[in-house]
N, C-alpha and C positions, 0 to 999 in steps of 0.2 A: 455836154448836155445842151439840146436844141431848145429855143423858147418855143412855147404854144402857139399855135395858128393865130395870127392876128395881133401878136405882141411883138415889140421891138427889144432887141436885147442891147443893153447899153453898160458900159462899165459902171460899176457902181463901188461904193466904199464902204466898208464895214462887213459884217457877217450875213446880214439879212438881205433879201433882195428888195429893191425899191419899185413900187408901182407907180409911173408917173404918166400924166394924161397925154396923149398924142396929139399933134395939131392936124387939123382938117380945114381946107379951105381958108387958111391964113389965119383962122381963130384958134385960140388954145382955150381948152376948157380947164376952169380952175375947181380944182377937187373932183373934177370929172362929172360935174352937174348932177343929174339924177339919174344916173344909170343909161344915158342916150346910147342909141346904137352906133353913133359915129365916135363916141368915146373909146378908145382903145387903151389898155394898160401895157406899159412897157415892162418887159422881163430884163433886169439888170443883172449881169454875171459879175459877182463880186472878185475883186484880185485878192490873190492869195496873200494872207497876212505875213508880214516879215517875221522870220524866228526872232524870238526875244533873246537878247544876249545872255549867254550862260552865266550863273552866278560865280562870283570869285571864289576860288578855292585857295586854301593856303598852300604856299610854295612846298612841293615835295621834292627830294634829291632826284636828279635825273638818272634813270636806269640806262646803263651802257647799252649800246647796240649791239648785238652779238656779231662778231667777227668771224669771217669765214677762215677756215683752218689754212695756214700758208704751206704751199706744196714747195719744197726746197729744191733747188736744182740738183743734177745727180752728184757734181763736185761737192757739194756740202753735206750730202746724205750721212756721210761718215766722218765729218769735221766735228772738232771740239765745240763745246757750247759756247765758249768765247769767240771763237771764229764764226759761228752761225750768227752769233749776235751782231757782230760788226758787220758782217756781210749783208744782213737784211736791214741795218740801220739807216742806210742811206740809199738813195737812188743810184742805180748803176752810172747814170751818166753824170751825176755829181762825183761820184768815185772816180771816174775816168778823167774828168775835167781837173781835180785836184791833182791827180798823178800825172798828169800832162804838164801842169803848171811846174811841178817838181823837176820833171823830165826837162824842161827848157833851160833849166838854171844848172842842171848838173855839170854839163861840159865846160863851164865857166872857170877859167884859171884862178880868179881871185874869189871864187865863192866863199862867202863866210859861213861859218858854222857847218863845214863840210861834214864832220862827224856827225852832228845831230842829223843833217839830212841823211846820211847813210842809215842811221839808228831807224828813222821812219821807214825808209824803204825796205830794210830787212823786216821790220814789224808788218809791213803790207804784205810782204812775200810769205810770211807765215801764217797770215790771218785772213787774207783775202784773195783765195785761189783764183778768183775770176779774173783778177788783174795780172796773173803771173807772167805772161808775155810780155806786157808793157813794163812791168818792174823789171824784169831782166834786162830790157833795153836801157832802162834809167841806171841800173847798177853798174854795166859795162861803159856807160858814159862818164859816170863819176869816179869809176876806178882809175882812170888815166892819170889823174891829178891828186890821188891819195898820198900821203906820207905814212910812215909807220906808225905815228901816234893816232892815225885814223881809222885803221883796219879793225880795231876791236870789234864792232859789231858783225862785220864780215867773218872775222874769225869765229865768232859765236854760232853763226850760221852753220859751220862746218861739223857742230857737235849735234845738230838735228837729227831727228829720228827719220826725216822724210829725205828720200833720194833726190826728189826734184829740188828741193831748197838747197842740199849740198852741192848739186850739179850746177845750180844757178850762183852760188857762191864761188865755187872753182872756176867757171866761166868767167866771173868778174875779175878774179885774181889774174887771169890770162892777160888782161890789160893794165894789170899793175906794174908800175915803173920797175919794180925790184926783179920782176922775172925778164921785163924787157930789156933791162940793162944785163943782166947774166946772159941773155940771147946774144946781145950784142957783141960782149966780151967772148963768147964762144965762136962767134964768126969774125973775131978779130977787129971789131970796130969799137975800141976802147975809148974814142973819143966821140962826144956829142955831135952828131951830124948838123951841118949848116941848116937853120931853118927850123929845127926840131923845137917843139914848145917847150917854154920854160918848164923846169922841174922834171925833165924827161928822164933824168938819171937819178938814182938814189944816192944821197950823200954817204960817203964811206963810213961816217959814226952811225948811220942807221941800218947798214947791212947786218950787224949783230946785235940789233935791239932786241928786247925781250919780246917784243911782239913777232919779230921774224923767227925768232927761236921756237916759238909756240907754232908758228906756221909749218916750220919745216918738220916739227914733231908731228902735226897733224897730217901733213902729206904722207909722211909714212904710214900712218895709222890707215888712212883712207885708200891707200894702195891695196890693203888686205881686206877690203870691204867685199864680203862676198854675196850681199844682198842684192847689189846693182853693179853691173859690168861697168855702165857708164862713168859712175863715180870713181871706180879703181882706175879706169882707163884715164880720166881726166886728171887724177892726182899724179898719176906716174909721169904723164907727160909734163906737167910742171915740174916734177921733182928731176927729171932727166934734163930739163931746160936750164935748170939751175944748177946741175951737177951736185946734187945733194948727197951726203954721204951719212952714214950711221955711226955716230960715236958711241962710245962704251956707256956713257951717262944715261942713254935712252932707256936701258936695261930696267934700271930702277925708276926712272921717270913715268914709264909706261904703267907701272903697277896701280896708281890710282885710277887711271882710265879703266882699270879692269872692274871698278865699282860704279860705272856711271850709268845713270837711271835709262839710258837709252840702250835697248839690247844690241842693236846694230853696232854701236860704237864698242860697247863690251867685248863682242866676238872680234870685231877688226882688231881692237888692242891686242887681245889675247894672240892672234896670228901674228901681229907686229911683233909681239915680244918675242915668239918663237924664232921670228925671222933675224931680230935683233941679237939673240943668244946664239944662233949659228954663227955669226960673225964674232961674238965675243963669249965663248963657251966658259971662260973661267969666272963669269959673273953669275953662274948658275947658283952657287952657294948664298950669296947675298941677296939674290933676287928670292929665293925659296923663303929665306927668314922675313923678308919684307912683305912677301904674301901671307905667310902665318900671322904675322903682327898686325896686318889689316884685317884678317879673319876675325882675331881676338877682339879688335875694337868694335867691330860692327855685331859681334855675338852680344855684347853687353847692351846696347842702346837701340838696336834696329829690330823693328818686327816685320818690315816688308819681305826681306830675304833676298832682294834683287841684287845686293852686293855679294851675298855668299853664293848666289848662282854664278855671279861673274867669276867669283874665285874659283868655283869648280871647273867652269868652262876653262879657265886658264890652265889649271892643273892638267886638265886633259889635253889642252891644246900643244903643251910642251912636252908630250909622250916621246917625241922624236929627239928631245933636246937632254934628257935625263941621263946622268951615268950610272952604271951598276951601283955605285954606292948610295945613290940618293934615293933609290926605291924604298928602303928600310925608314928613313925619316919622312918620306911623302905618304906612306900607309900608316906610319904612326901618328901623324897628323889627321889623316881621314879616319882613323879609328877613334882617336881621342877627342876630336873636335868637330870635325865636318859631319860625319855619320851621327852625331849625337844631337843635331840641330832639332830643334822643335817644330820645324815645319815639315810637312809630308813632302812637299814637292823638292825641297833642299836635298832631304835625305833620299829620294828616289834619284837625283842628278847624281848625287855622290856614289850611289850605287852603280849607277851606269859608269860614271869616272872609273871606279876600282876595277870594273870588268874590262874596260878598255885598256887600262893600265897591265893589267894580268896578261891580257891577250897579246900585248907587244912585248913585256919583259918578263912572263912568267918562266919561260924556258931558262932563261938566263940568271934570274935574280929570285927564284922560288925559295932558295936556302935564306934569304934575307926576308922576305915577305911573310912566310908561314909562321915564324915565331912570334911576329907582332899579332896575327890573326888568333893564334892560340892564346896569348896573354890576355887580349880583349874578349875573347869568347868565355873565358873562366871569370873574369872581373870586369863587367860592362860599366862605363862611367855613368849610366843613368838608370833610372828605376821607374816602376809604374807601368803605364801603358806603352810608354815609349820604348821600354827595354825589349819587349818582344819584337818590336820592328828593328831595334837596332841589332839584335841576336840574329833576325832573319838576314840582314844584310851581311853580316861576317860569315854567316854559314854559306851563302851564295859565293862569297869569295873563297872561302876554304875548299869548296867543291870545284871551282874554277883552276884554283892554284895546284890542287891535287892531281889533275890532269897532267901537268907537266913532270910529275915525278914518277919514274918507272920503278923506283926502289921500294921494295915491299915494307921496308923499317919506316920510310917516310909515310906510306899510305895508310898502314894499320893505325896509326895514332889518329889521323884525319877521320877515318871511319869510325872509330871509337867515340870521337868527339861529336860526329853526326848523330850516332845512335843515341848518345846520351842527350842530345837536344831534341830527339823525338818526344821526350817526356815533358817538354815546354808546354803549357796549357794555351797553347795559341795555334790556330789553324793555319795561320800564314806562316809560322816558323816550320811546323811540320810539313807543310807542303814544300817550301824552300829545301828542307832536308830530304825530302823524297825525290825531288828532281836532281839533287846533287848526287845521292845516292846511287841513282840509276846510272849516271855517268861513270862514277868511280867503279862500280861493281862491274862494268863492263870490261875493264881493264885485265888483261891476263894474269898480272901479278896478284890480283884478288880473287881469281877463281877458285882457289882451293878453300876460301873462307866462306863460300856462298851457303854451304850447308850448316855451318857454326852460326851465322848471322840468322839464318832462316829459323833455326831452333830457338834461338833466343827470343824472336818477335813471336813466335807460337806460344812458347812457354809464358809469356805475359800475357797473352791473349785467353788461354785456357784456364789461368791461376785464379782462384776465386777473389773478388775484390776485397774481401775481409783480410785476405793474408797480407798481399803485397801490393799488387798492381791497382794504381787509380783509373779512373775513367780517361783521364788525360794520357796516362801510360799506354793504355789499352787502344786508344785512339791512334796514338803515335806508333805503337806496333802495327796497326793495320796498315797505316801510311808506308811503313818500313817494308811490309810484305808486297805492297803493291810496287 
């Protein structure tokens, strides 16, 4: 705002403008005289007043500032929660510096607490995928000076579900003196070379230690790992280098691994057990008893079903190891225990196992299998809703085993059982019967029975419900005609 003409703007204090007399010819007017022409008023522009301090308010709890969502790197997007927590808790530089500090000490011969350092490295390997490469280098360095009492953490890594972690552990074992010693003996170098580091050979009392026995067993198991070729190849190389053999005791020792929580270990253990039984076929009887016993223990207290799935997988994996006399007891176990499981996924797996066994042994062993199926179809060991699902599984097996019997005397009882099962008030059972009948009735031995069976179905359909047939029977008859 500009002052009026003839007025001087001066800075003022306060809210109002001040009117001061102006000087003219060296004289100053006091009070401005009496309104002379020479007296001029000064227009003073006030300074803006300073803002008054805000009144004190009682302290209130600080509200947290919203944090932007964290975008996880690709290697962590499918990681476990504890892995993501550890990975994101420290700056990557801090993680790398800490690992480098450990790595610098891993190659020391006189390193104290070597086992504890190895535990830390394995833990980093399992929980910090971003440091995988550096951790592998540190593991290779520390493995050179390990003794049998130190290798526990590295052994546990062989049971991990991740192929990368198992490969890292197997790679570290390549530098372990147990295998270096075995390799030297293979090449004829039984004495320690001059200048070799202290402890380069394993002491004779350590060769057969409990840790080394477990290591040999896991090498046999991992050779049968079908999930990752790299793991199987690395394990086989170490086993060949040490010229490991498969003792008869492995057959029963492998059974607990069939119940392992990791699916890859269960599958590999089943294949390894099959391989061991090929070398020691007389152990089949004791192994089956051990498997049945383990299943009984896990039926009582476990609800997860993982262990029982492992047992089903093992029974299928041993299909080439059975003798003809083993099929009766095996199907007795499947019908009495395995198929009566309260979990749907376990029952479904057991039905598939039975189908595989029938496809492999049905032609040779159907006289042993069929009586077992008839027995449990008449007297199922379960009731309620589970009974229908159980009956459906038995019917599927009966239809499959009937294909291997060309004798009319054997087929007619099976067909009669299946037609009787059509009255079961369960659509799942009736559909299973329908599929089995379609396969059986196509066999030449049953062609003369087509008219008779068709008339039976029609009779149930056209009879009034008040006389004999229920709705379930009529529906089953319709499935039979289909």
